[in-house]
C-alpha positions, 0 to 999 in steps of 0.5 A: 650742100645743095647746088644752085641748080637744085635750089632754083628747080622750083623757082619761077619768075613770072614778071617780064625779064628784060636784059637789064634785069638779068644782072639782078636775077642771076641763078645765084641770086635766085638761089639765095632768095629761095633759101631765104623763103624756105628758111623764114617764110613759115615764121613770117606767116606765124608772126602775121597770124599773131597780129590777127590774134593780137587785134582780136584781143584789142577789139575785146578791150585789152589795151597794150602794155609793156611786156612782163615777160621781157621786164628783165631786158628793159631793167638791165642797164648793162647791154647796148646796141652796136656802135655806129657803122661807117657812114652812119656816125653822123646822119643828121639830114636824110632825104627819102624817096622812091627808087626810080633812076631820076630820083636815085641820082637826084637824091645822091646829089643832094646836100644830105648825109643819108638817102633812104631808097624806098621800096615801101611807102613811096613805091608802087610795087609793080614788077617794073618798079621793083626790079628796075629799082634794084637795077638803079641801086646796083648801078648807082653803087658802082657809079654807072647810073648816069643817063639822059632824059629829055635832053638833060644829063643826070650824073652823080656828083664828083665834088664830094662823097655821096650820101650813105645809102640806106634801103627800106624793103617792104614790110613783112605783110606784103608778098611779091607775086612775080617771084614764086618759090615752091608754088608760093609767092616770096615775101616782098621784104625778103625779095627787096632785101635779098636782091639788094644784099646779095649783089651789093653788100661786098661792093658797099663794104669796098666803097667804105660803108655797108649794107644798111636797111630801114625795117618798117611796119613791125609790131613786136620784138619777135618780128625784129628777131626774124630780121636778125635771123635773116641778117645772120644767115645772109652774112654767113652765106656770102662770107662777111662778118656778122654785124656788118648789116645795120638795121634802123627800125621804124617805130611806126606802130602803137604795139612796137612802141611798147617793145622798143628796148626789146627790138633793139635787144633782138638786133643788138649787133645789127642795130643802128637805132629807131626812127619816129615814123609819125604818119604810120604811127598815127595810122596804127593808133587809129587802126588798132583801136578803130572799134574803141570810141575812146580813140576817135581822133580829130582832123588830121591837121590837129594831130601834131607831134605835140599832142600827148600821145605823140609827145610821149612816143617821141620822148620814150623813143629818144630815151630808149635809144640813147640809153642803149647807145644808138641813134634816135631818128626824127620824122619827115618834113613832107612839104615841097616848095610852093613856087607860085606863092611866095608868102605861102611858101615862106609860111610853109618853110617856117613850119619846117624850120620849127619842126626841125628845131623841135626835133633837134632840141628833143634829142634826135640825131637825124631828121628827114626831108622829102625834097632837096630844097628842104635840106638846107633848112634842116641842115641849118637847124641841126648844124646850129643846135647839134655841133657834135656828130650825134647827141647820144650823150643826152640820156634824157633820164628825167623822162618817165613815160607810162603806158597811159601816156602812150595811150592818152588821146586827150587833145584839142581839135574838132572833126569838120566837113573840110577834114572829111573832104581833105581825107577823101582827096588825099586817099583817093589821089594817092590810090589813083597814083599808086594804081598808075605805078606812082608811089609818091604823089604831091597833093596840096604842096605835100608829098603824100605816101601810103602812110598819109593815105592810110591815115585818111582812109582810117579816119573816114572809117572811124568817123563813120563807125562811131557816127561822130558829128562835125562842127557844123552839126552833120553826123558822119555816116556811111551815106555821107562819106560815099556821097562826098567820095562821089563828088571828090571823084568827079572833081578830081577826074575832070581835071586830068586827061582820060585814062586816069584811075580815079574811078577804079580807085574810088571803087576800092576806096568806097569799101573802106570808108563806111565803118564796115569792112576794113582792109589790113592795108590799102597796099594789100587791098590794091595789089592785085590790080598792079600784078602782071603775072601771066604766060611762061615763066622767065628762064633762069 
């Protein structure tokens, strides 16, 4: 068996390492990360290449369908996922947000059941954000996270148990360029997972819960199999039983929705259900079918959870989860309170209430909020309509969803110039914040993250590609989008102090809204702008 020194011989930490980071970047943890990379990175890259091949098929007109080769798994009624783990039996209201120290304290003090600490869509993965996030969670798990900011004390509450902590690492597609193994950047997913798991798994078990994760952006059951292999090796390495880790899969791609049974099957003893990632799901539909004029969607505001393809997705997810004995999680309310307009706030909160009522009546076990003030509304709805810890017993056997239901783009709605301008404002506003290391940006009283920015970017690209016409008769072209982008950039940049990143963001955004070039993800497009490697590697 290789020694720790042997395992870290070709490991380099290229980001700045402060004293507080050294409790994370220990030799033993770095050796564990190197093992994960050497064992699984080749498979990860093969699966990412498989995505490219699948996209080429779709571009040729091959529509996704349920896999014939795994029909025996879908048809077999006898297998189940794992029983809910400690702290996950009842998870009816969850708060989500980035992993800065203030957010970690505020989230764990919220009146919710779970907290999704997000290294992915609401985090700009600068080295400082990523490694400080690990420090913050390490400290919070040990109740050593209290601090003072601007004269205010931030302390974990002691009057009741804290919410169950669930970590969302980055997706398989992202690298972590500040941590290099054998001359190659480690996967962001493996880095986020590995640091958190290695240091905290045993402490979490001692605290009465366990190492729990959300798994984002997957496009096939083979990608879930890779996570399961990572889980098994990790548990064996530190000496805890297999099945201790639990993973909730975000079904946020149009391809994964056709493989939900198979995804749960691959993760069986580690599965804690599936989650409706609504905004990423809409983004995925546009992205995968962006070259097909039959899949052009109207303004984002018209693509609600009750349009045919979204309703079919929700119904099938709930039916699949409950059939397999695992939780079916709902989506996020992105609203934040409107403090200066009582009437507008009342209307917004009524919308939140209606959305949560739809979710609990449909059969979801959990709903998510982006702001602590919404937790009360969400709790009220779920407490009234779900008196039991969960509602897995609602089998939804009457539901029948076909492939065509999942691909049914018929819906009311139009494309407007206002919709174009809103997409420009959201996409540009989010990208500007991301470049400043802010991964969660409030825009028009909604907490926007990478997913909503992706919807905005992809719609603008799609509308220009297919030359759609707005309600006032304007043809959407490359030139129109670029002109409106210029106007939006000047307007937003003029409202904030010098040193903002709007013009830099606009340079990147301009390449993505013409109907020509299309980056796989905005985050990969922008990532090099926030990479801070250079100088000598930190000494391990």
